[in-house]
N, CA, C and O of each residue as an XYZ file, in Angstrom:
220
protein
N     142.683    -75.336    122.266
C     143.224    -76.778    121.631
C     143.500    -77.632    122.444
O     143.760    -77.495    123.639
N     143.430    -79.001    121.519
C     143.493    -80.351    122.465
C     145.135    -80.651    122.514
O     146.035    -80.195    121.809
N     145.166    -81.511    123.522
C     146.490    -81.675    123.902
C     147.407    -82.209    122.847
O     148.514    -81.681    122.753
N     147.059    -83.279    121.970
C     147.984    -83.455    120.698
C     148.391    -82.370    119.872
O     149.535    -82.081    119.521
N     147.125    -81.704    119.557
C     147.201    -80.282    118.682
C     148.625    -79.524    119.308
O     149.689    -79.414    118.699
N     148.319    -79.019    120.746
C     149.225    -78.278    121.481
C     150.921    -79.203    121.625
O     151.951    -78.602    121.932
N     150.879    -80.532    121.366
C     152.432    -81.395    121.538
C     152.785    -81.397    119.821
O     153.943    -81.349    119.406
N     151.871    -81.445    119.136
C     152.184    -81.096    117.838
C     153.199    -79.563    117.679
O     154.395    -79.520    117.394
N     152.444    -78.614    117.915
C     152.989    -77.192    117.655
C     154.367    -76.962    118.423
O     155.250    -76.180    118.070
N     154.382    -77.796    119.541
C     155.677    -77.331    120.338
C     156.570    -78.287    120.167
O     157.513    -78.444    120.942
N     156.365    -78.987    119.174
C     157.724    -80.385    119.177
C     157.787    -80.776    117.524
O     158.507    -81.740    117.265
N     157.185    -80.200    116.521
C     157.268    -80.320    115.162
C     157.899    -79.196    114.604
O     157.577    -78.042    114.887
N     158.865    -79.531    113.753
C     159.331    -78.007    112.860
C     158.503    -77.619    112.005
O     157.982    -78.254    111.088
N     158.380    -76.558    112.313
C     157.131    -75.761    111.619
C     157.640    -74.930    110.182
O     158.771    -74.533    109.905
N     156.709    -74.854    109.596
C     157.000    -74.054    108.395
C     156.855    -72.504    108.018
O     157.289    -71.861    107.062
N     156.174    -72.190    108.994
C     156.151    -70.611    109.416
C     156.064    -70.278    110.893
O     155.847    -71.102    111.781
N     156.278    -68.851    111.069
C     156.121    -68.521    112.258
C     155.094    -68.738    113.122
O     155.273    -68.998    114.312
N     153.598    -68.611    112.391
C     152.629    -68.370    113.053
C     151.323    -69.606    112.253
O     150.339    -69.236    111.613
N     151.649    -70.834    112.498
C     150.998    -72.074    111.677
C     149.577    -71.764    111.745
O     149.124    -71.140    112.705
N     148.916    -72.126    110.871
C     147.236    -71.732    110.771
C     146.613    -73.131    111.466
O     146.936    -74.319    111.488
N     145.575    -72.337    112.000
C     144.804    -73.230    113.306
C     143.564    -74.005    112.353
O     142.420    -74.160    112.779
N     144.033    -74.462    110.967
C     142.944    -75.144    110.615
C     143.012    -76.491    110.998
O     144.075    -77.107    110.918
N     141.803    -77.092    111.476
C     141.889    -78.471    111.912
C     141.576    -79.408    110.484
O     140.822    -78.907    109.651
N     142.052    -80.503    110.272
C     141.712    -81.262    108.844
C     141.137    -82.474    109.071
O     141.629    -83.333    109.803
N     139.976    -82.589    108.392
C     139.488    -84.111    108.502
C     139.754    -84.877    107.578
O     139.982    -86.056    107.851
N     139.791    -84.500    106.453
C     140.414    -85.428    105.058
C     140.868    -84.264    104.273
O     140.964    -83.044    104.403
N     141.151    -85.361    103.235
C     141.614    -84.464    101.829
C     141.645    -85.432    101.029
O     141.968    -86.603    101.230
N     141.208    -84.782     99.866
C     141.287    -85.422     98.121
C     141.526    -84.487     96.999
O     140.912    -83.477     96.654
N     142.481    -85.023     96.557
C     142.756    -84.190     95.276
C     143.606    -82.846     95.926
O     144.586    -82.947     96.664
N     143.098    -81.801     95.550
C     144.014    -80.292     95.964
C     142.890    -80.152     97.203
O     143.387    -79.435     98.072
N     141.635    -80.566     97.550
C     141.417    -80.115     98.605
C     141.113    -80.783     99.934
O     140.863    -81.985    100.018
N     141.147    -79.944    100.979
C     141.323    -80.622    102.394
C     140.051    -79.949    103.113
O     139.832    -78.760    102.881
N     139.297    -80.585    103.882
C     138.244    -80.749    104.756
C     137.986    -80.313    105.952
O     138.073    -81.283    106.705
N     137.607    -79.000    106.761
C     137.521    -79.368    107.852
C     136.687    -80.112    108.758
O     135.882    -80.731    108.062
N     136.508    -80.333    109.899
C     135.870    -81.178    110.659
C     134.169    -80.905    110.411
O     133.413    -81.876    110.395
N     133.718    -79.703    110.249
C     132.220    -79.226    110.129
C     131.872    -79.069    108.588
O     130.897    -78.464    108.142
N     133.028    -79.844    107.727
C     132.561    -79.872    106.541
C     132.642    -79.358    105.044
O     132.391    -79.748    103.904
N     133.302    -77.899    105.931
C     134.110    -76.729    105.085
C     135.432    -77.176    104.108
O     136.387    -77.837    104.514
N     135.277    -76.710    102.865
C     136.030    -77.211    101.621
C     137.288    -76.139    101.227
O     137.161    -75.062    100.645
N     138.169    -76.576    101.575
C     139.264    -75.723    101.274
C     140.076    -76.216    100.042
O     140.194    -77.419     99.807
N     140.731    -75.077     99.122
C     141.725    -75.601     98.119
C     143.352    -75.509     98.742
O     143.982    -74.510     99.088
N     143.666    -76.630     98.738
C     145.086    -76.816     99.597
C     146.421    -75.921     98.916
O     147.408    -76.417     98.372
N     146.140    -74.506     99.115
C     147.465    -73.972     98.737
C     148.654    -73.708     98.972
O     149.525    -73.398     98.158
N     148.773    -73.880    100.666
C     149.820    -73.786    101.206
C     150.476    -75.192    101.438
O     151.254    -75.340    102.381
N     150.146    -76.311    100.520
C     150.943    -77.610    100.818
C     152.495    -77.483    100.122
O     153.072    -76.474     99.716
N     152.864    -78.656    100.140
C     154.379    -78.999     99.620
C     154.130    -79.309     98.259
O     153.010    -79.474     97.774
N     155.381    -79.393     97.565
C     155.339    -79.363     96.356
C     154.642    -80.918     96.081
O     153.950    -80.985     95.065
N     154.748    -81.962     96.768
C     154.410    -83.333     96.313
C     152.682    -82.939     96.130
O     152.255    -83.050     94.981
N     151.813    -82.545     97.075
C     150.795    -82.340     96.779
C     150.357    -81.351     95.780
O     149.271    -81.431     95.205
N     151.198    -80.441     95.590
C     151.128    -79.143     94.488
C     151.168    -80.217     93.122
O     150.334    -79.961     92.253
N     152.097    -81.419     92.875
C     151.764    -81.923     91.648
C     150.822    -82.986     91.661
O     150.312    -83.218     90.565
N     150.492    -83.623     92.522
C     149.536    -84.988     92.610
C     148.483    -85.196     93.252
O     147.755    -86.186     93.179
N     148.321    -83.939     94.137
C     146.880    -84.072     94.924
C     147.427    -84.935     96.417
O     148.575    -85.272     96.704
N     146.294    -85.110     97.115
C     146.248    -85.849     98.236
C     146.236    -87.240     97.973
O     146.838    -88.032     98.698
N     145.598    -87.575     96.995
C     145.169    -89.004     96.635
C     146.585    -90.011     96.449
O     146.462    -91.201     96.159
């Protein structure tokens, strides 16, 4: 894990006890993309993203 990722986990209020280790490169609509290009449906996001997407 990179230094910035560790700082984030150490100092930002988490929404779950065990955060998901998914690194996100970009997001469009309801989808998030990992650095290796895998496409995921964002089913764990907040209310705003669920209503209007990432655009």
